[in-house]
N, C-alpha and C positions, 0 to 999 in steps of 0.2 A: 442751495438747500434741497434735500430730498423731500419729495412729497409722495404720499400714497393715499389713495381713496378706496373706501369699501362701499360698493353700491352707490357711488357718487358722493359719499360723505368724506370730506378730508379728515385725516386722523387728528389734526389739530382741533377740529370741532368736537371730537370725542375726548379731548384732553391729553393728547400725546403728540410728541415730536418724533419724526422718523430719524433714528440715528444711523442705521444701515439698512440696506435692502439688496438682495441678490436674487434675480430671477434667471435661471439658466436657459441657455438655448436648447431647443428640443434635440434629443439624440436621434440620429438616423438609424433606422432599423434595417441593417444590411442583410442580404440573403445570399451567401456564397455556398455553392454546392461543389463538393469534390467528386470528380468523375474519374474512375480508374483509367489510366492510359492517356488522360488528357493533360496537356501542359497547363498548369495553373488551374484555378478554380473557375466555375461558371457563375457569373454574377447575375442573379435573378432579382436583384433589389427592385427593379422597376417593372417587374413582370405584369403587374396590374395597372400600369400607367403612371401612377404617382409614387414618389418616394415616401414610404411609410415613416412616420415620425413618432417618437416616444413623448412622454409627458415632460413638462418643465418642473424643476424643483424650485420652491419658494422659501426664502429665509428673510425675515424682517425683524429688526430690533427697534422697539419704541421706548421713548423716555417720557415719564410723566411730567406734564407742564406744572402741575400743582402737587407737590409731594404730600401735603396734608390730606388731600382728597384722592390719593392714588388708589386706595382699595375700592372706593366707590366707583371711580372711573374704570378700574379693572373689571368689575362686575358688569358694568355697562358695555364695555368692549367685548367681554366674553359672551354676553347675551346676543350681541350683534354678529359676531363672526365665528365663534368657537364651534367647530364641527360642521359649519355650514358652507354651502357653495355661494360664492359672492363674485361680483365683478370687481376685480382688482385693477386699479389704474395707477400708473406711475408717471411722474414727470419731474423735471429739474427746474430749479430757479423759482422765482416768485410768480411768474406768469405761465399760464397753461396754454402756451402757443402751440405746443405739440405734445402728444401723449401716447402711451401704449396701454391697452386694456386687455385683460386676460380673464377667462372663466376659471376660477380656482376654488378648491376646497381647503380651508385653513383651520388650524388648531393652535391654541396657546400651549406651548411646550413647557415654558418655565416663566417665573416672574419673581421679583424681589429686589431688595436694596443691595447694590453692588459696592457700597462704600462711597459712592459719588452721587448716584441718582437711583430712582426707582425705575426698573426696566422690565419690559415684557418681550419675550422671544416668541415669535410666531413662525411656524413652519407649515408647509402645505404643498399641494400638487396642482399645477395648472395645465390646461389643455395646450397642445402644441401651437395652435393657431392663435395669433394675437391680432388686435385691431389697432392699426396705426392711424392717428388723425392729426392733421396739421392745419394751422390757421393760414388761409391763403389771402385774406383781405381783412383789414380792420380800418374802418374809415370814421373819422370824427373831426369836428370843428371845420367842416368844409362849408362853402357858401351854399345857400339853399338853391332850389331849382337846378339840380345837378344830376347828371347821368354817370353812374359808377360802373365801368366795365370790369369784368374779371375773367380769368382764364382758369379752366379746370384741366387737370393733367391725367386723370384716370378715366377709364370707361368700363361699363358693365358692372363691375363689382364696387363702384364708388358709393360711398355714403356721403351725401351732401347735407350740411346743416347751415342754416342762416338764422342769425339772431339779430333783431333790430330793436333798440331801445327807443320807444316812441317819444316824440315831443310835439304832440298835436300836429302830426305830419301825415301827408298823403304818400303812400308807398305804391309804386307800380314796378313789378319785377317781370323781366322777360328771360326765362331760362328754357333753353331747348325749344324756343318758339312758343312756349306756353306763357301766357300773361296772367299775373295775379295782381289785383289791386285792392287796397283797403285803407281805411283811415285809422290812425293810432292816437290815443290820448296821451297826455303827459305821463311819463313813467311806465307806460304799458310796454310789455315785452312781447314781440311777435316772433315766433320761432317756426321755421320749416323743419320738420322732423328729419332725423338721420336717414330714414328709409324711403323718403319720397321719390328719389330718383334711382333707387337700386334697380339694376337690370336694364337700364337705358344707356345708350351711347350718348354722352354729353358732347355737344357741339362746341369745340374749342373756340374761344374768342368772340362768341356771339351772345354772351350773357350780360345783361345789364340790370341795375337797380336804379330807378329814377324816383327821387323824392322832392317834395315841395315843402319848404320850411315856413315858419311864421313870417309875416311881412317884414319884421325887423331883422330877420336873418340871424338872430343871436343864438337861437336854440335849434340844433340840428340833431338828427338821430345818430346813434353810434351803431355801425353795421359791422358785424363779425361773420365771416364766412369760413367754414372749415370743411375739408374734405378728408375722407378716410378710406383705407383699403386694408383688407386682411393680409397679414404677412406671417411668415414663419421664421423670421430671423431672430 
């Protein structure tokens, strides 16, 4: 199943299923100069170091979950995205194990009943750079008193996020030689922000999370670690 989010809100929460979505790859802005007497043209595309890229085009079709409330949901959706710049996120399947996010300006181009369902067509323009994030560790139902090592694959431009669902558990993290310790209550979510380690070289293979569960060992935290990097693919 296709999934799209607008500023972190899944379209289903707004009353819509994603029928189709297409986000183009950025066009390469080439710069070829014809010089009289020269064989072939002179390629100055990378004269300033980086290859310049054009914007991405965005096309999304949504289907109303509840036909009877489609007009109300449409107005809510329009208030949320029409003409506005949003963080547009896409992923496949039911689990958000990896995703791509874009900065995009969207508008509702058309809407109505197509004979089968009430649909909304959204178009827009997104910046060429996208943010790719993937889950690198998800740990659950492990014994208490355990050390969980994990490996990070990027450096400098990485965005590292750690989410831990608390179960009256002591957490101690060692990332890049920095130690963080705190206690969590049942149901409490502890999150390390995406930007905490941006600009640092992450030491591969030396990062651990250590947690101490309840004495009966039946309740342990769920740990999710994601890392992301800016891409133009």
